[in-house]
N, C-alpha and C positions, 0 to 999 in steps of 0.2 A: 504494499499500500504506499503510495507516495504521500509524504507528510512534510510539513514545514517545521522549523525548529520549535523547541519547547516554549510553552507560553510563560508569561511573566506571572507566575503564581506564588511567589514567595516560597514558603516552606510547605505549601499545600500541593500534594502530587496530582490532584484532579482539578480540572476546570469546572466540570459540570456533572452532577448526578441527576438523571432523569428518573421519575418515579411514576409507576402506574401500569398501564396495559402492556402486555406482551403476548402476541398471538402469532399464528402461522397464517399468512395470507394465501389464498388460492384464487387466482384471477383467471377468468375465462380467456382462452387464447383465440377463440373465434369472436371477431369484432363485428358489431352491428346485429346482434341477435339477443333474444331473451335469455335470461339465466336458465330457464327451463330447457333451452335447446343447446346450451354449451356442452361440448363433449370432452374437452381436455383443459387442464388448468396449469398455470405456472405457479410455482411455490416460492415464497420468500418470507422473511420475518416481517412482522407487522405490529400495529398498535402505535399510537402517537408517540409516547415516550421512547419506545424501542426504536422507532424510525429516527427520532431526533438523536438518540445516542449514536446511531450509525452515521447519520449526516454530519454531526459535529466532529466525530472521529475522522471521517474522510476529509474534512476541511482543516484538520490539523490540531483540533482541541483534544485534550485528554478527558475522555468522557467515561461514564459508568452508568449502568442501568440497575435500578432497584425494583425488583418485581418478584413474582412467583411463576414457576413453570411446572408442568407435570413430570412425574418420574417415568417418562416414556419417550418414544422416538422423536415426537415433535418438540418436546421440551429440550431434549439433547440437541436437536437441530438448531434451536434458537441460541443456546449457549455456544455451540461450536461456531455458528456463523458470526456471532458477535466477537468471538475470539479472533476469527479470521479478519474481521474488520478493525481490530485494535481496540475494541471496547472492553473496559474492565468489567469482569463478570462476578466478582466476589460478593456483590450485593444481590445476586439472583438466588432465591431460595427454591430448592426443589421440594415440591409438595407431594407427599407420599400418597395422597388420597384422591386428588383432583386431576382432571385432564387439562392440558394446555388449551387455551382458547383458539378458535378458528374464525376467520372472516372469509367469506366467499362472495365474489363479485363478478359481474358481467358488464361489458361496455355495450349498451344497447344503441346509443347514439351519442352525439356530443353533449347532450344535456341530461341523459338518463343513465344512471349507473346502479342497477339493482344490487343490493348488498345485504347479505345475511350474516348476523353475528351469532356464532355458537359459543355462548358465554354462560350457560346455565351451570352454576356452581363450578365455574372454571378456576384454574389455579390462581391467576393474578387477582381475582376478586376475593381471594382469601387472605390477601396481604393485611397484616395487622401491626399493632404497635410493637410487638415483640420482634418484628422483622427490621425495625429501625434501630440500628446500632449507632450510638452517639459517636464513637470513634470514626466510623465510616462517613457519616454526614460531615463531621468536622474536617475530613480530608479533602473537601472540595471548596472551591471559591464561590460556587453557586449551586443551588438545587433547582430543579424544574418540577412543579406539581401540575397535575392535569385535572380538568373539570370532571371527567367521567369518574375519577376515583374519589370524588366527594359525594358520590351518589349512594354509597353504602356506608353504614355506620363504622364498620371495622376499617375500611380503606380510608374513610374520612379521618378517622383517629390516627391512622398511620401517617398520613400526609401532614396533619396538623402537628404531630410530634416532630416530624422532620423539619417543618417550618420553625418550630420553637428552638430546636437545637441549632439550626442554621443561623438564626438571628442572634442567638446568644454567642455564637462563635464568630460573628462578623461576616458571615457569608450572605450573598445576595439570594433573593427568592424570585424566581421566574414563574409566572402563571400563564399556562396555555389553556384558554377557556375550554377548548376541545368539547364542544357541545354536541351530543348525540341524543336527541329526544327519546328514542326508544330504549336507550340504556338507562334512562331515568324513569322508565315505565310509562312514558307518555304516548307511545305508539306501538303498533303490532310488530311481530317478528319480521314481516315483509316490508317494513318501512325503514330499513337501515340507512337508506340514502337520504332520508328526511333530515334537513339541517336546522329547521326552526319550528318550534311549537311554543308559544308563550306559556309561562307557568310562574305564578306568583311564588309557589313553593320553591322551585329551583332558584329563582332570582333572589329570594330572601336568604337562601342557603349560601349562594355564591358571594353575596355581598359581604358576608362575614369573613371572607378570605382576603378581600381586596386590600385592606389596610396593612396587611403584613407583606405586601409585594413590592418589589423594586422594578419589575418589568411585567407588564400585562399585555398579552398579544391575543387578538381575536379578529374574526371576520365581522362584518356589519351585524349579522344576526347574533353572533356570540356576544358582541358588545351590548346588544339590546337585552339578551337574557341575563347577562351579568349585572346589569343596572336595574332591570325591571321596568325600563321605559319603552315607549313605542316610537319615539322620535330619536333619530340617531344623534343629533347634536345635543339634545338633552341627556341622552344616555352617556355621552362622553363627560358632560358636566357633572352628572351624578357620580360617575366613577372617580372623577377628580376630587369631588367633595369627600370621598371616602379614602382616597389614596394619593400619595405623592409620587407614585410610580410613573416611570416612562410608559406611555400607552402607545401601542402600535396597532393601527387600524388596517387590516388587510382588506383590499378592495378588488381582488381578482385581477382581471386584465388591466385595471386602472392602477395597479401597483399597490402602494401603501402610503399612509401618512403617519408620521411620528409626532406625538405631542409630549413635550418635555417641560411643561409649565402650565400656566392657566389656560383654560379652553376659552377661546374667543367666540363671538357669535358667527364667525366665518368657519365653516367646516374645513375649508381648504387651507386654513391658516396653521400649517404645521410643516414639518420637514418631509419633503417628498424625495424618494429615491428614484433613480432612473428606471423606467419601465421597459419591458421587452415584449412586443406584440408577437404572439406565436399561435399556432393552431392547437386547439384543445383536443387532446386524445383521451385523457382520463384525469379528472380533477382530484381523485383520491390520492393523498400523499403530498399534494402541492403545499399544504400548510405546514407539514412537517419539514419539508425541504426548505421552505421559507424561514421557518424558525431556526433551522440549522445555520443558514447563511447569516441571519441577523445576529445570532449568538456569537458566530465567528468574529464579527466586528465588535459587538457590544462588550464581550469579555476581553477583547484586546485594546479597548479604549479608543476605537476608531470613531470618527464623527458619525452622527446618526445617519447622515445622507449616504455615507459609504456603506454602513451596515445595511441600510434599506436597499441600496442598489444590489449588494450581494444577495440579500434575501429575495428580491424580485427575480434575479437571475436564476437562483436555485429553484424557486418555484416554477419558473418557466421550463426548466429542464424536466421537472416531475410531471407537469401538465402535458408535456409533449410525448411522454413515454407511458408504458402500460403499468408497471409495478410501482411500489412505493419506495422502500429503503434502497433497493438495488439501483434505482434511477437517480438518486441524489448525486450530484457531481462531486468529484474530488477537488482538492485545492488546485492541482495542476490543470484539471479540466476547466474549472471556473475561470482561472486566469487566462487560459487559452481563449475561451469564449469572449471574455471582456476585452481582450486585445484584438481578436480577429473577427468577432461577430460570426454571423452565419447568413448565407443566402437563402437558407431554408426556413420557412415559418414552422415547419414540422421538424424540430431539431433531431428527431430520431432518424431522419433521412440524411443528415449531414455526415458524410463518410469520415471527414477529418476529425470532427468532434467525437463521433462514435468510436473511432480508433483510440483516441486519448482516454475516453471513458473505459473502454474495454481493457486497455493496457495498464491502467492505474487501479483497476478493481479485480485483478486476477486473484484466484482463490488462495494462492500461497506464493511465496518467494522461492525461487529455485536457483541459487547462486552456483550450484555444482550439480552436474548430472553425469553419472556413469552408468550406462545401460547395456544390458545384454540383449542383443537383437535376435529373436527367435521367430520373427515374422515371415521368414522365408517359406515359400510354397514350392515353386518350381525346382529349386535346388534340392530340397528334401525328396521331392518326387523323383528326381534323377537318381539320388542315392538309393531310393527304394526300387529303382529300375521299373517303376510302373506296376509292380506286382501287388495285386489287391490285398494280400495278407500283410505285406509290409506297409502299404499306404494306410491300412487300418491301425497301424501301431504308431504312426506319426504323432497323433494327439498325446499319447502317453509319454513320448519322448520330450515333447514340449513342456509337459508338466514337470519332468525331471530337470529341465533347464531352469525352470522357476525355482525349484528346490536348490539348485546350485547357486543361483544368484542370491537367494535369501541367506544361504550360509555365509556368503562373502559379505553381504550387507550387515548381517548380525545386528539388525535393529537400528543401524545408523541411517541418517538421512542422506540424500544425494544419490540414491540409487534408483534404477528404473528398468523397465522391460519394454521391448517392442514385440508385440504378439498379434498374430492374425486371427480372424474369426472364421477362417476356413477349416483349419486343423487345431486351432488354439483355444477352443471353448473351455476345456478342462484347465488349461494353463492360465487363462484369464481369470477363472474363478479362484485358482490358487494364488495368483498374483494379487487379486483383490483383497485377500485376507491380510496382506501386508499394507496397512493404511498409508505408510510413508512412501510406498513405491509410486514412481511416476510411470504411467502406462500409456503407450501409444499403439494405435492399430492402423494398418495400411488400408488404403482404398483403391490403389492402382492395380490394373491387370498386369501381372508380372511380365516384364520384358517389353511392354507395349511402347511403341514409338511410331506415330504420335501417341500420346498418353490416352489411355482409356481406363474407365473405372471397372473394377471387378464386380461381378454379379449383376449389377444394375447401373445404368447411367443416371437414375433418379436418386441422387444423394440424400435429398431431404427426408424421404420416407425411410431411408436406411439409418441415417444418423440419429433420428429422434429416439431410437431405442438404446443408444449408447449411454453409459454412465456419464454424468456431468463432468467428471474429472479425467475422462479418457481423451487423449489427444489424437487428433486426426493426423495421419502421416501419408503424404502423397509423394511418390518418386517420379521425377521427370528426367529423361535423358535429353538434356537441353544444352546446346552449344551456341554461343552468340554468332558463330559463322554459319549456322544452319540456314537453309533457304527460308526466305521471308514467309512463304505460305506455311511451311512446317512450324515455324516459330509462332505464327498467329494461331494455328490450331492448338499447339501446346499451351500457349498463354490463355486461350479461351477456356480450356479444360481446367487449368489451374485456377483461373478466376471463378469458375463455377464452384470449385471445391472451397475456395476461400469465402465466397458469399454464403455457401451452405453452412460453413463452420460458424460464421458470425450470426446467421439467422437462428441456429439452434443452440448457440452459446457454448461452443466447444473450441478448445485451442487447436491450432493447426501447425504442423511441422512440414515444411516443404524441403524435400531432398533433391538436390541438383547434382547430377553426374554428367560432367562434360567430357572427361578424358577418354571415354570409350568411342566417341564419334568425332574426334578432332584433336588438334594439339592443345596442350595445357601449359600455358605460360603464366607469368605473374599477373597478367591483366585479363585472362580468360574469365575467371569467376567474377571479378569485380564488374566486368562488362555485362555478364549475364544477370547479375543482381540488379544493376542499374536498369536493364530492360524490363525486368520483372517488377521493380518498383514503379517504373513509368506506367505499367499496366494497372497500377493501383493495388498490387499485392503487398500486404504487410503482415507476413506470418508471425506467429509467436516465436517460432524456432526456424532456423535454417539447419539443414544437415548437409555437410559438404565433404568432398573427398580430400585426402591429405594434399597439402601444397608443398612444392619443392623448396620454397624459400620463405624467409621471414618477410621479404618484400611483398610477397603475394598476400600474406596475412595482414600486413600493414595496410595494403590497398583495400582489402575486404573490410577491415575495421573502419576505414575512412568512409566507405560507401554506406555501411550500416549506421554509423554515427550521424551522417548527414541526412540520410533518407528516413531512418526510423530509430531514433535514440531510445525509444521505449521497447524495442525488440528484446526478447529474453536472451537471445544470443545464438551461438552456433554449437552444434555437436559434430564431432568428427566421425566419419564412417570408416569401415575397415577394408571392404572389398577382398576379403579372404587373404589379405597380406600376412606373411609370417611375422612373428613377434619382432624380429630385428628391423624389418622394414617399417612396421608400425611404430617402433621406438623412434626412428628418425622423424616420422611424421608427427609424433607427439611432441618431440623436442621443438620443432618449428612452430607447431600450433600453440605451444605454451607461451610464445611471445605475443600472442594475440590478446587484445582486451576483450574481444567478443566471444571467443571460444570458451564454453563453460564445461566441456567434457567430451565424452565420446559415446557412440552407440555402435558396438562391434558385434558381429554375429559369427560368420563362418570360421574366422580365426579361432573362435572359442569352441564351437560345437561340431565342426565338420568331421573331425576324426572320431569323436565320440558317437556321432550319428551313424557313421559307417560301421563301427564296431558293435554298437547296440542293436541296430537293425539287422546286422549280419549275424547276431547271436554269439559273438565272441567275447562280449563283456556284459557284466550284470548291471542292474539299476544303480547300485551303490558305486560301481566303478565308473559308470558314465557320469554320475553326479560329481564324483571326486575329480575326474579329468576336467570337466567343464569348470568346476569351481576353482581348480588350480590355475587354469589359463585366464579366467576372468580376474582372479585375484592378482595375477602377475601384472595385468594391465592397470588394475586399480592402484596397486602399489606404485607402479611406474608414474601414473598420472599425478598421484598425490606427492610423490617424491620430487617430481619436476616442479610442482607448485610450491613446495617448500624452498626449493632452490631459487625459484623466481622471486619469492618473497624476501629471501635473504639478500 
């Protein structure tokens, strides 16, 4: 996750603790239809304070969430995802009795978003005063409380205890009014998208919170419910009579107005941040993104106009995309947008911004990658000589390769596997049991030139079944001196793979082998990469053949740094080269800034495959042989890295 330097928080390690709802959001992937007719859903973390904890972390603040989740898969998903986002999770209580809340939504049209809350006796609604630890609250410069969690006696008491501790410790109190009428019992289950129903009971309750707040943020409807008034200007004046807090009025496409003193008779007499006109795709989550952007400025002491501009920009991103927390921009992305803008009113269609968003929200950092490639199909078929009884044994051999790799990894990070889904089903299941393993799967038809996909040319329907952390690997025999027509065909196929990867949210590794179809000099691969970048390809990884000189790697580094500095990097392929030849390639590659490791196959498994399929060695012997060869390459790579560092 890309982040800015630490905040100026004195001796307090956290900038903000958000308190309240934490759910799993399931948002319909079919757009323009009723919730009744949605057939598949995208999953993400949700709930106003949960989303804000993610958004503020992405924008560089040190955030934490205080809530409850169930002792089940959905609760663990929330905790794990927040950890991936850099959110402090020690304030999350695991409830042994209750399930994690769910929210299910459809995008029916630009104004209708049917929403169901599954919150009957849910985990976060069981938050109580015992869950509020004084030491934890005192570790933050500010806390954020939310309107929904004032709707139940126990959650109300929990938030009020947090407010009391925060104020006694000199921390700021932020109030997101977060009004959901049906969560106050004012509307039916099918009225989740309803944003406003007047209620004297709710207004009287929320008024008792206002005096303790330093920052109050709400939409026009939320300001009305918090004040109990029916006129917006009078509502602001009523809130001001009860609180000295900075008031931020969210006005949707009109941006926002910040009031930091007396409320005049002119509604527009406040501080206005720059607005960003965009196409509305889904309004859910826009307020949470807005709050994240405002807090990024407010907690850093920025002028209100700056905070408001950042808030409006973050809200624009969320409105233009489907989900909530996953769509909030990172600090790098926000700065890119503010500097460059966008020609697209639908920001989700802006390729440059989407790439920055994707590359700065990847699931994990991978600074080192040492992979055993066992994704070979045709090579193992040749070793099996096409004999049906030997072909049937290939899946078991691939599972042995996973066992060998796991022995070498020994639980350490930085290891991975390339495994196909033609013969590798059992191996993929085995590799999946090692959570730290990076896994990539090939999609190319082996040996095809021009490139063709294996099994089907319809990648979308194939990739949707892949686990979210499996990387797409596509190999192209591409040389910059190839005929123009051949290159155009190759690029078009690579482009379709890249677009499919981005559409379904999977990383992609593009493997380029040039040396088999033309000369390989110091400029061959740099030229090829430039041509592929010109075509709009920005893969997460490149997989490249060994280069003869350090100059070639320097030129490759220069291309990647210029064309895509957010690229994860390069892994080195082996091409069945013997250890001594690979050693020379490793030495040259270790001078590169972008080479992060290697993915070698036949050098490691070829002899073992011949012996095992031929019946001359046992399972254990095959595993031992592959493990020894893989370990030799791992030790060499790490040793060269230590030498380089020294």
